[in-house]
C-alpha positions in Angstrom: 0.0 0.0 0.0 1.4 3.3 -0.9 0.6 6.8 0.2 -0.3 9.3 -2.4 2.1 12.2 -1.7 2.3 15.6 -3.1 5.7 17.4 -3.4 5.6 20.0 -0.7 7.9 22.4 1.0 9.4 21.2 4.3 7.3 22.2 7.3 4.1 22.6 5.2 1.1 20.6 6.5 -0.5 18.5 3.8 -4.2 19.1 3.5 -6.5 16.2 4.5 -8.4 14.4 1.8 -12.2 14.4 2.3 -14.9 12.2 1.0 -15.6 14.7 -1.8 -11.9 14.3 -2.9 -12.3 10.5 -2.6 -15.3 10.6 -5.0 -13.2 12.4 -7.6 -10.5 9.7 -7.7 -10.1 7.8 -10.9 -11.7 4.3 -11.3 -8.4 2.7 -12.0 -8.9 -0.8 -10.7 -6.9 -0.1 -7.5 -8.3 0.2 -3.9 -8.3 3.8 -2.8 -8.9 4.5 0.9 -8.8 7.5 3.2 -7.5 7.1 6.8 -7.5 10.3 8.8 -7.5 12.2 5.6 -4.5 10.5 4.2 -4.9 8.8 0.8 -3.8 5.1 0.5 -3.6 3.2 -2.8 -3.4 -0.6 -3.0 -2.9 -2.8 -6.1 -5.3 -5.6 -6.8 -5.1 -8.7 -4.5 -3.0 -11.7 -5.3 -4.5 -15.2 -6.0 -3.8 -16.6 -2.5 -5.5 -13.6 -0.9 -8.6 -14.1 -3.0 -8.7 -17.8 -2.2 -8.7 -17.1 1.5 -11.3 -14.3 1.0 -13.6 -16.6 -0.8 -13.3 -19.4 1.8 -14.0 -16.9 4.6 -16.9 -15.2 2.8 -18.5 -18.5 2.0 -18.2 -19.8 5.6 -19.3 -16.6 7.3 -22.0 -15.5 4.9 -23.5 -19.0 4.8 -23.8 -19.0 8.6 -25.1 -15.5 8.7 -27.7 -16.2 6.0 -28.9 -19.4 7.5 -29.4 -17.7 10.9 -30.8 -14.5 9.4 -28.6 -12.3 11.7 -27.3 -9.8 9.2 -25.3 -9.4 6.0 -21.8 -10.1 4.8 -20.0 -8.1 2.1 -16.5 -8.3 0.5 -14.4 -5.7 -1.2 -14.8 -3.5 -3.0 -17.4 -1.7 -1.0 -16.9 1.7 0.6 -17.3 1.9 4.4 -17.7 5.6 5.2 -16.7 6.1 8.8 -16.3 9.9 8.6 -15.6 12.6 6.0 -11.9 11.7 6.2 -12.1 8.0 6.8 -13.3 5.8 3.9 -12.0 2.2 3.8 -12.7 -1.0 1.8 -12.3 -4.0 4.2 -11.7 -7.3 2.5 -14.8 -8.7 4.3 -17.3 -7.1 6.6 -20.4 -8.1 8.6 -23.3 -5.9 9.6 -25.7 -7.3 12.1 -29.5 -6.8 11.9 -29.1 -4.4 14.8 -26.8 -2.1 12.8 -28.7 -2.3 9.6 -29.4 1.4 9.7 -25.8 2.0 8.4 -26.6 0.2 5.2 -27.4 2.3 2.2 -25.8 2.6 -1.2 -22.6 2.1 0.8 -21.9 1.4 4.4 -22.2 4.6 6.5 -20.8 3.6 9.9 -18.9 0.9 11.7 -19.6 -2.7 10.8 -19.8 -5.3 13.6 -16.9 -7.3 12.0 -14.0 -6.2 9.8 -11.6 -8.8 8.2 -8.4 -7.9 6.6 -6.3 -10.4 4.7 -2.6 -9.4 4.7 -0.5 -9.1 1.6 3.0 -7.7 1.4 1.7 -4.3 0.3 -0.9 -4.0 3.0 0.7 -5.7 6.1 1.7 -2.5 7.9 -1.4 -0.6 7.2 -3.8 -3.5 8.0 -2.0 -4.5 11.2 -1.5 -1.0 12.6 -3.2 1.9 10.9 -6.5 0.3 10.0 -6.7 -1.7 13.2 -6.2 1.6 15.2 -8.9 3.2 13.1 -11.4 0.4 13.8 -10.5 0.6 17.4 -11.5 4.3 17.4 -14.8 3.7 15.8 -17.5 1.2 17.0 -16.2 -2.0 15.2 -16.9 -4.9 17.5 -14.3 -7.3 16.1 -11.3 -7.1 13.8 -9.7 -10.2 12.3 -6.3 -10.1 10.6 -5.7 -13.1 8.4 -2.0 -13.8 7.7 -1.6 -16.1 4.7 2.2 -16.3 5.1 2.2 -17.4 8.8 -1.2 -19.1 8.5 -2.6 -17.3 11.6 -5.6 -15.3 12.5 -5.4 -12.5 15.0 -8.7 -11.5 16.7 -9.3 -8.1 18.2 -12.5 -7.6 20.2 -14.1 -4.5 21.7 -14.0 -4.8 25.5 -16.6 -3.4 27.9 -14.3 -0.5 28.8 -14.1 0.5 25.1 -10.5 -0.8 24.6 -9.8 -3.0 21.5 -7.3 -5.7 22.6 -6.1 -8.7 20.8 -7.9 -11.6 22.5 -6.6 -14.5 20.4 -3.9 -15.5 17.9 -5.0 -18.7 16.2 -2.7 -20.9 14.1 -3.1 -23.6 11.6 0.0 -25.3 13.0 -1.9 -25.6 16.4 -5.0 -27.0 14.7 -7.0 -24.0 16.1 -10.6 -23.2 15.2 -12.0 -19.8 14.7 -15.2 -19.0 16.7 -16.8 -15.8 17.8 -19.6 -14.6 20.1 -20.9 -12.6 17.1 -21.9 -16.0 15.5 -22.9 -18.5 18.3 -22.3 -22.0 16.9 -20.0 -20.9 14.1 -16.7 -22.7 13.8 -14.0 -22.7 11.0 -10.9 -24.8 11.4 -7.7 -23.0 10.3 -6.7 -26.2 8.6 -9.7 -25.8 6.4 -9.2 -22.0 5.9 -5.5 -22.3 5.0 -5.8 -25.6 3.0 
């Protein structure tokens, strides 16, 4: 993921991009996101990334649909968190209780955000976007690491903090579960097969 930088004189503060600026960006096949007014550009995902995304979307959306508890979407879909924060998570879930945020795009914090790491997004997904989701009302944030075959789970605590509550590994034969989806279970062996 690269930052779109303008050449500026030292000491000058770069203006923040807004949602109006975002709407004016070219439709060039890349993922454009704004985080705290900073423009991030990501190339299209690699094949392994897409395989993992498909497996997760299939498992989660199947469970959500059968239990009629909300909706699941995958990128590209704008999630508008503020005038200077517009992201496209790899996968997101919105519960029936939060359905008011659904419109042409998603206008607010989803219950669940899933990011699948790639070399170009690792730092942004693990730090910048995780902190952003911690500031807004995202309930859970999953980071899927194809290289290490692990899933890191962050969950909103009662005190409002957003700690990592689990690090699951294929090597340990762990299974992904969540209180968001009682009865849901996905083995990491199956996910990373």
